[in-house]
C-alpha positions in Angstrom: 17.8 58.5 -19.8 15.2 61.0 -17.7 15.1 64.1 -20.1 12.8 65.5 -22.6 10.2 64.5 -24.0 9.8 61.0 -22.1 10.3 62.9 -18.8 6.9 64.7 -19.2 5.6 61.5 -20.5 6.4 60.0 -17.2 4.8 62.7 -15.0 2.1 62.7 -17.5 1.2 59.2 -16.7 1.4 58.8 -13.3 -1.7 58.2 -11.7 -2.9 58.2 -8.1 -2.5 54.9 -7.2 1.0 55.2 -8.3 1.5 58.6 -6.0 0.1 56.6 -3.3 1.9 53.1 -3.0 5.2 55.7 -3.7 4.6 57.4 -0.6 3.9 54.2 1.2 7.1 52.5 0.2 8.5 56.0 1.1 6.8 55.2 4.7 8.3 52.1 4.6 11.9 53.2 3.7 11.7 55.5 6.7 13.4 52.8 9.7 16.2 52.1 7.4 17.2 55.8 7.1 19.5 55.4 9.4 21.4 52.0 8.7 22.6 50.6 5.0 20.0 49.1 2.5 23.0 46.9 1.8 22.3 45.5 5.4 18.5 45.4 4.9 19.0 43.7 2.3 21.0 40.8 2.8 18.5 38.6 3.9 15.6 39.4 1.0 13.3 37.5 -1.4 15.9 38.9 -4.2 18.2 36.6 -5.4 21.7 37.9 -6.0 21.6 37.3 -9.8 18.3 39.9 -9.9 20.3 42.2 -7.3 23.3 42.3 -9.9 21.1 42.7 -12.9 19.6 45.6 -10.6 22.5 47.1 -10.2 23.1 46.9 -13.6 19.9 48.4 -14.6 19.7 51.5 -12.5 23.0 52.4 -13.2 22.1 52.7 -17.1 19.0 54.6 -15.7 21.0 57.0 -13.5 24.7 56.6 -14.8 27.6 58.3 -12.8 28.6 61.6 -14.2 29.7 64.6 -12.5 27.8 63.0 -9.2 27.7 59.5 -8.4 24.9 57.6 -10.0 21.9 54.9 -8.9 24.9 51.9 -8.5 26.6 54.1 -6.4 23.7 55.1 -4.5 23.0 51.5 -3.9 19.2 52.1 -5.0 18.9 48.4 -6.4 19.4 47.3 -2.6 17.2 49.8 -1.8 15.1 47.9 -4.1 15.9 44.2 -2.5 15.5 46.1 1.0 11.5 47.0 -0.2 11.0 43.8 -1.2 12.0 42.2 1.9 10.7 44.8 4.5 7.6 46.3 3.1 5.9 44.4 -0.5 3.3 41.9 0.1 3.6 38.4 -0.8 1.5 39.9 -4.2 3.7 43.1 -4.5 6.8 41.1 -4.4 6.0 38.2 -6.9 4.5 40.7 -9.1 8.2 42.6 -8.8 10.3 40.1 -9.0 8.8 38.9 -12.6 9.1 42.6 -13.9 12.7 42.4 -13.3 12.8 38.7 -15.0 10.5 40.1 -17.9 12.7 43.4 -18.1 16.0 41.6 -17.8 14.9 38.9 -21.0 13.2 41.9 -23.3 16.9 44.0 -22.9 18.8 40.8 -23.7 17.2 40.2 -26.6 16.8 44.0 -27.4 20.9 43.8 -27.3 21.1 40.3 -28.9 23.5 39.2 -26.0 23.4 39.5 -22.2 22.4 43.1 -20.8 25.1 42.6 -17.6 28.1 42.2 -19.8 27.0 44.5 -22.4 28.9 47.8 -23.4 27.2 50.6 -21.7 26.5 52.6 -25.1 24.6 49.3 -25.7 22.9 49.3 -22.9 21.5 52.5 -22.7 19.9 52.3 -26.8 18.3 49.0 -25.2 16.7 50.7 -22.5 16.0 53.7 -24.6 14.0 51.5 -26.5 12.3 49.5 -24.2 11.5 53.0 -22.2 10.1 54.6 -25.1 7.5 51.5 -26.1 6.6 51.5 -22.6 5.6 55.4 -22.2 4.5 56.0 -25.5 1.9 53.5 -25.9 -1.5 54.9 -24.7 -2.0 52.6 -22.3 1.2 50.2 -20.5 -0.2 47.4 -21.0 2.6 44.3 -20.5 5.2 47.5 -19.3 3.6 49.0 -15.9 5.3 46.8 -14.1 8.7 48.3 -16.1 7.0 52.1 -15.3 6.7 50.8 -11.5 10.2 49.3 -11.2 11.9 52.7 -12.6 9.6 55.0 -11.0 10.7 53.4 -7.8 14.3 53.5 -8.7 14.1 57.2 -9.3 12.4 58.2 -6.0 14.5 56.0 -4.3 18.0 57.3 -6.2 16.3 61.1 -5.5 16.0 60.3 -1.4 19.3 58.7 -1.0 22.2 60.6 0.8 24.0 60.9 -2.8 20.9 61.9 -4.7 19.5 64.5 -2.4 22.2 66.1 -1.5 25.1 65.8 -4.5 22.5 65.7 -7.3 20.1 68.0 -6.2 21.6 71.2 -4.9 20.8 71.5 -1.6 20.1 74.8 0.9 18.9 74.0 4.3 17.2 77.8 5.1 21.0 79.1 6.4 19.2 82.6 5.2 15.8 82.1 6.5 12.9 81.4 3.9 13.4 82.7 0.5 10.1 82.3 -1.4 11.9 82.6 -5.4 15.1 81.6 -5.9 16.7 81.9 -9.1 17.1 79.7 -11.9 17.8 79.0 -14.9 18.2 76.5 -17.7 20.7 73.8 -17.5 20.7 74.2 -13.5 20.1 71.2 -11.1 16.8 70.9 -9.5 16.6 72.1 -5.3 16.1 69.1 -2.8 13.2 69.4 -0.6 
């Protein structure tokens, strides 16, 4: 889902405001680093039904492969925790409306509930939505989808699983090496 042309479009579509919002979200997550997102999300403004949808959404976006996926990393609970501890009332309203709009759109594309559909059907529906959201010259109605997707990806790659199992990790045991070997198909290095 985050490979090839769509990944390059996503990179080109990021603007300075989106980067700044992402940095603010990370700053808000810093106090949560020592505790579980599940604990932080307990009293969240995100309803249990939305949280359940987010779990399936992020699982389709970044599924488990030879490493655990976004659902196993509790990315959906991280989003819920951000809505509670970081988001302003306006941002919360926008993101919650976006979650509802995304779920409705995916249900429509599948012709059934996204929540109970097979993974292949979910992936097809999400790929179609993603293509529409990232190929339009202006994001329009899917700007919030793009924001939510970027947030999910950021949360995954800053989670313990994403940073230490999905990405290769080397805490500089041999000192600084300025030019690490990298060949096509290798995992990216964690920072």
